[in-house]
Every structure is written in C-alpha cells, then in structure tokens.
C-alpha positions in Angstrom: -38.7 -26.6 16.4 -40.5 -24.8 13.2 -37.7 -23.5 10.5 -36.9 -21.9 7.9 -34.7 -25.1 5.9 -32.8 -24.0 2.2 -31.6 -27.3 0.4 -30.7 -25.2 -2.7 -29.8 -21.6 -4.1 -32.0 -20.4 -5.5 -35.5 -17.3 -5.8 -37.3 -16.6 -2.6 -39.0 -20.0 -3.2 -36.6 -22.3 -1.4 -37.2 -20.8 1.7 -39.3 -23.4 3.2 -41.1 -23.5 6.1 -40.1 -27.0 8.4 -39.3 -29.4 12.1 -35.5 -29.0 13.3 -34.2 -31.0 15.6 -33.9 -28.3 19.4 -30.2 -26.4 19.5 -28.7 -28.0 22.2 -25.9 -25.2 23.9 -22.1 -25.9 24.7 -19.7 -24.5 26.7 -20.3 -20.7 25.8 -23.2 -21.0 23.8 -26.4 -19.5 24.4 -30.1 -20.5 23.1 -32.2 -17.4 22.3 -36.4 -18.1 21.7 -36.4 -15.9 18.7 -39.9 -13.5 19.0 -38.3 -11.6 15.8 -36.1 -12.1 13.1 -33.9 -9.7 11.1 -34.6 -10.0 7.3 -31.6 -7.9 5.3 -31.4 -7.6 1.5 -27.8 -9.6 2.5 -30.2 -12.6 3.2 -31.8 -12.7 -0.3 -27.9 -12.7 -1.9 -26.6 -15.5 0.2 -29.9 -17.6 -0.3 -29.5 -16.9 -4.9 -26.4 -18.4 -3.9 -24.8 -15.4 -5.7 -23.2 -13.5 -2.5 -19.4 -14.6 -1.6 -19.8 -16.3 1.3 -21.8 -20.0 0.5 -23.2 -21.3 3.7 -23.0 -25.7 3.7 -26.6 -26.3 2.4 -29.2 -27.4 4.6 -29.6 -24.0 6.1 -32.1 -21.3 8.0 -31.1 -17.8 6.9 -30.8 -15.0 9.4 -28.3 -13.3 11.2 -30.8 -10.6 13.0 -33.4 -11.6 15.5 -34.3 -11.2 19.3 -35.8 -12.6 22.3 -35.6 -14.0 25.2 -33.1 -16.1 26.8 -33.5 -20.4 27.1 -30.5 -21.4 27.7 -27.0 -20.8 28.0 -24.0 -24.1 28.3 -21.1 -24.0 30.5 -18.3 -21.0 30.7 -21.2 -18.6 29.8 -21.5 -15.3 32.5 -23.2 -12.5 30.9 -26.5 -13.3 30.5 -29.1 -16.1 32.2 -32.1 -18.2 31.3 -35.1 -14.7 31.1 -33.0 -12.6 29.8 -33.9 -9.9 27.2 -31.1 -9.6 24.6 -30.6 -9.7 20.5 -29.2 -11.4 18.4 -26.1 -10.6 16.4 -25.4 -13.5 14.8 -26.1 -16.9 15.0 -24.4 -20.2 14.2 -27.9 -21.8 12.9 -29.4 -18.8 11.6 -32.2 -16.6 12.9 -35.5 -17.2 10.9 -36.2 -19.9 13.7 -38.1 -20.7 17.5 -34.8 -20.5 18.2 -31.4 -19.5 17.6 -27.8 -20.7 19.1 -25.2 -17.9 19.0 -21.6 -17.6 20.9 -22.2 -15.9 24.4 -20.5 -13.4 22.5 -22.7 -13.0 19.4 -25.5 -11.6 22.0 -26.0 -8.2 23.4 -28.7 -6.5 26.2 -31.9 -5.2 25.3 -33.5 -2.4 27.0 -37.3 -3.1 28.2 -37.5 0.1 26.3 -37.2 -1.0 23.6 -39.4 -4.2 20.7 -38.5 -7.4 20.3 -39.3 -6.8 17.0 -37.3 -3.3 17.4 -33.8 -5.4 18.0 -34.4 -7.6 15.6 -33.5 -4.6 13.2 -30.1 -3.3 15.3 -27.8 -6.1 14.2 -26.6 -5.5 10.4 -28.2 -2.4 10.3 -26.6 -0.7 13.0 -23.7 -2.3 13.4 -23.2 -1.4 9.5 -24.1 1.8 9.4 -21.9 2.7 12.4 -18.8 0.6 11.3 -18.8 2.6 7.9 -19.4 6.2 9.6 -17.1 5.8 12.0 -14.5 2.9 11.6 -14.0 3.5 8.3 -14.7 6.8 7.2 -13.8 8.4 10.2 -16.8 10.4 11.5 -16.5 13.8 13.0 -18.8 16.2 15.0 -19.4 19.4 12.1 -19.2 16.8 9.5 -21.6 16.7 6.7 -23.5 13.4 6.0 -25.1 12.0 2.4 -26.9 8.9 3.5 -28.3 6.8 0.5 -31.4 5.5 0.5 -31.8 6.4 3.9 -35.7 5.3 4.4 -34.6 2.3 4.8 -32.8 0.0 7.6 -29.5 1.1 7.6 -30.6 4.5 6.5 -32.7 5.0 9.2 -29.7 3.6 11.2 -27.3 6.2 9.2 -29.4 9.4 9.8 -29.7 8.4 13.4 -26.2 7.8 14.2 -24.5 11.1 12.2 -27.1 13.4 14.2 -26.6 11.5 17.6 -22.9 12.1 16.7 -22.6 16.0 15.8 -22.7 15.8 11.6 -25.0 18.0 9.7 -27.5 15.0 8.0 -28.9 14.7 4.4 -31.1 11.8 4.1 -32.9 10.6 0.5 -35.8 9.1 -0.2 -37.9 8.1 -3.0 -40.9 8.3 -1.4 -42.9 11.8 0.4 -44.2 9.8 2.9 -39.6 8.0 2.6 -38.5 11.6 2.4 -40.9 12.0 5.1 -39.4 9.1 8.0 -36.1 10.8 7.0 -36.3 13.7 8.7 -38.8 12.4 12.1 -35.1 10.6 12.5 -33.4 13.5 12.3 -32.0 15.1 9.3 -31.9 18.1 8.6 -32.4 17.8 4.5 -34.4 14.5 2.9 -33.9 14.7 -0.6 -35.3 12.6 -3.5 -32.8 11.2 -5.1 -35.6 10.8 -7.8 -35.3 15.3 -9.3 -33.6 16.3 -11.6 -32.3 18.5 -9.8 -30.9 15.7 -6.8 -27.7 18.0 -7.6 -28.1 21.5 -6.9 -30.0 20.0 -3.7 -27.2 18.6 -2.5 -24.9 21.2 -3.2 -27.5 24.3 -1.8 -27.7 21.7 1.2 -23.7 21.8 2.2 -22.6 25.6 1.5 -21.4 24.2 -2.3 -19.3 22.2 -0.6 -20.5 18.8 -0.7 -21.2 16.7 2.0 -17.7 14.7 3.6 -18.6 11.4 4.4 -21.3 9.6 1.3 -23.2 6.0 2.4 -24.1 4.3 -0.5 -26.5 2.0 -1.1 -26.5 1.0 -4.1 -22.7 1.9 -6.1 -23.7 0.7 -9.3 -26.6 3.4 -10.1 -25.0 6.3 -7.6 -21.0 6.1 -7.9 -20.5 8.0 -10.7 -22.1 11.2 -9.0 -21.4 10.6 -5.7 -17.4 11.1 -7.0 -18.9 14.4 -8.4 -20.8 15.7 -5.4 -18.5 14.5 -2.3 -16.8 17.4 -1.1 -12.7 17.5 -1.2 -11.5 14.6 0.8 -14.1 12.7 1.3 -14.8 9.3 1.8 -17.1 6.9 -0.1 -19.1 4.2 2.2 -20.5 1.7 -0.2 -22.3 -0.5 1.1 -24.4 -1.6 -0.6 -24.1 -2.9 -5.2 -26.1 -4.6 -7.4 -23.9 -4.8 -10.6 -20.7 -3.5 -12.8 -20.0 0.8 -12.6 -17.9 1.9 -15.2 -16.3 5.2 -13.7 -13.7 7.9 -14.3 -10.9 8.0 -11.7 -10.0 11.5 -12.0 -12.9 11.8 -10.5 -11.5 11.1 -7.2 -8.5 11.9 -8.2 -9.9 16.1 -8.2 -11.4 15.7 -5.1 -8.2 13.6 -3.4 -11.6 10.8 -2.4 -11.8 8.3 -0.4 -13.7 5.1 -2.1 -14.4 2.5 0.9 -15.8 -0.7 0.8 -17.9 -1.9 3.8 -18.4 -5.3 5.7 -20.1 -6.6 8.2 -17.7 -10.1 8.0 -14.2 -8.4 7.4 -14.8 -7.0 11.6 -12.4 -7.8 13.9 -13.9 -8.6 17.1 -12.4 -6.7 18.9 -14.1 -3.6 16.5 -17.4 -5.8 17.2 -17.1 -5.1 21.0 -16.6 -2.0 20.3 -20.0 -1.7 17.4 -22.2 -3.0 20.3 -20.9 -1.3 22.9 -21.9 2.4 21.1 -25.3 0.5 20.2 -26.1 -0.6 23.5 -25.5 2.7 24.5 -27.8 4.8 21.6 -31.0 1.3 22.8 -31.0 2.5 26.2 -30.4 6.6 25.9 -32.9 6.6 23.4 -30.9 8.4 20.2 -31.4 4.9 18.6 -35.2 3.8 17.9 -34.9 1.2 15.1 -37.9 1.9 13.0 -40.1 -1.6 11.7 -41.9 -1.0 9.0 -43.4 -4.5 8.0 -44.4 -8.2 10.7 -44.2 -10.8 8.8 -44.9 -14.3 9.7 -42.8 -17.0 9.3 -44.3 -18.8 7.0 -43.9 -16.3 4.7 -40.1 -15.8 4.1 -40.3 -15.6 0.9 -42.9 -12.7 0.8 -39.9 -10.3 3.1 -36.8 -11.6 0.8 -39.1 -9.5 -2.2 -40.6 -7.1 -0.5 -36.6 -6.2 1.2 -35.4 -6.1 -2.7 -38.0 -3.4 -3.8 -37.5 -0.3 -3.9 -39.0 2.6 -1.4 -37.9 0.6 1.4 -39.4 2.1 4.6 -37.9 0.5 8.0 -37.5 -2.4 8.7 -38.6 -5.7 7.6 -38.9 -8.2 10.4 -40.9 -12.1 10.6 -42.2 -13.7 13.3 -42.0 -17.0 14.8 
C-alpha cells in the first residue's frame, strides 16, 4: 500500500509517499481501508520534532481518518468487514491507504456523514468536547467564546456548545470565516483583529464576560482572555505557539481557571464517553464537520503548510 513516511524530523518536505507492507490485524485489532485522513496542527508539531511526544522513526503521520473496515482480528466483536467507521487513533498512521487500529479506536460513521467529514471528527471534536464539558464543565446558559471558530476545533466547539444550550461567540479573521461561524450556530461572530474586539465581546455578554474561553493561540490571546473572562470563568488552552508574559493578578482578581487541554491525556473511560457523545451528535445531525480542502495523499507537504496558515476554513483532509 501507499503511505506517507517520515524518516527524519523537519519541515513539510520530509513527508514522502512510499510503498509499505499492508497491516495485518492481531487479536482485538481492525484494519480500515482509509478513504480520507484528517490533517491537524499537532501533526505538524510531531513532524517537526517539537512536540512533547516523538514517535520512533520512520513513521506514518496522522491519527484521524474514515473509511471501511477490511479486516478484523480475533476477539473483535463490534465491527465486521464492510462497516463504515471513523478512526480515533491508529498504530500505523492515518496518512495511508490502510490503517491498523485497536477496536476501541474506531467508531461507527453514519451514512449521512461523508468519509471526508468523518476524517474531521476525532481530534477536533474530541478536543472541543473535552475542553467544554470534561474540563470546562460547561452548562446550559453559559456563554462560550471560541477563538479561531472557523477552524476544525473551533467549528466543533461552536456546534457542541450550541447543541448544549450555551450562548456562543466565535471569532474569525475574515468575512468568509465569520459567515461560516454563524452558519454553524454561533450567536455572534467577531473579527479578532478588530480594534474594538474587547468592547464587542463585552457587549455580546451584557458586560459579564464569557464563562468559558476556548483558546487556540494562547501566546497571542491569553493576557487578553484574562481581562475578558467572567468572574470564576474558565480559559481552556487548546493551542499555543510560544511563550508569554502575564500578570497572575488578572487571574486572581476573577478567580479564573486556566486549564490546559491535551487529548493524549484522555483516559479510556473519558474517551468512551467522548465518542459516545460524538456518535450521537453525528447521528442526530447536530454535529456536522466542515471540510475546507481535500488534497491527494501525495500533497501531504502542501496540507501541512495550509493547516498552519492563518484564515482557517474548515478541515483539511487527504484522500488516498
């Protein structure tokens, strides 16, 4: 089969398409014919060698995908060949024609959801769900500010928060992005580059500030978030690209919580609960992944450049 391989950490050019052996399932494992693989910012950090966890070289990137079950190992009970599934983790990498996963890492994909959409479920939606509900303890009636709301995690956050009865404010840097944010259910869409951004957030919250802030670029926004967040509010740090200087008194004054979010820390029980909720949302239509770009597998280097470019619009996926 064809797969993207990384033999050394570095820039997008280290992503190369090669022929590798097809995976074979062991007990409790499933092989999925990948129809689409999701591209996430974390994939670029791992490829560059700057992420906290480095895979042994060589490796195939990607943890998100969707496709059709082709082979199952002994002890697999929930899936059979021909089942449509989305992948929430794989031991062989999703940037490939086939991926090997544990049975617990794959989940049913409803007919109403395309494979490209299914490739945009795991990292974006599981991250947003964990941030909002497992760590942020969001409740109906809360106000959520979602930074970068036109990107993969941002769209997931908007849809999940709106479905749970929150008032949602989303930010995006373009007219097209803000239109998308409103289409996904946000009550307000604000340009995060606007000079009166803080005033607009205060107006949208009646002067209270948001109870929760989903932060995708903490090194740029965290100090501002502490000034915006409501008293006893929670700031969920999902993304960050550098260091920052801040005044802890801003957190003290509001008894605000700054909570880091990292999907790798999810326990098996938390993962089961996350995907139970996501599967229900996909089935009832409240969760609708948005695909911004579909690229060929060989275009993985271009996909890694695009996913880090400002002005995100939906999910980027690779199609083997």
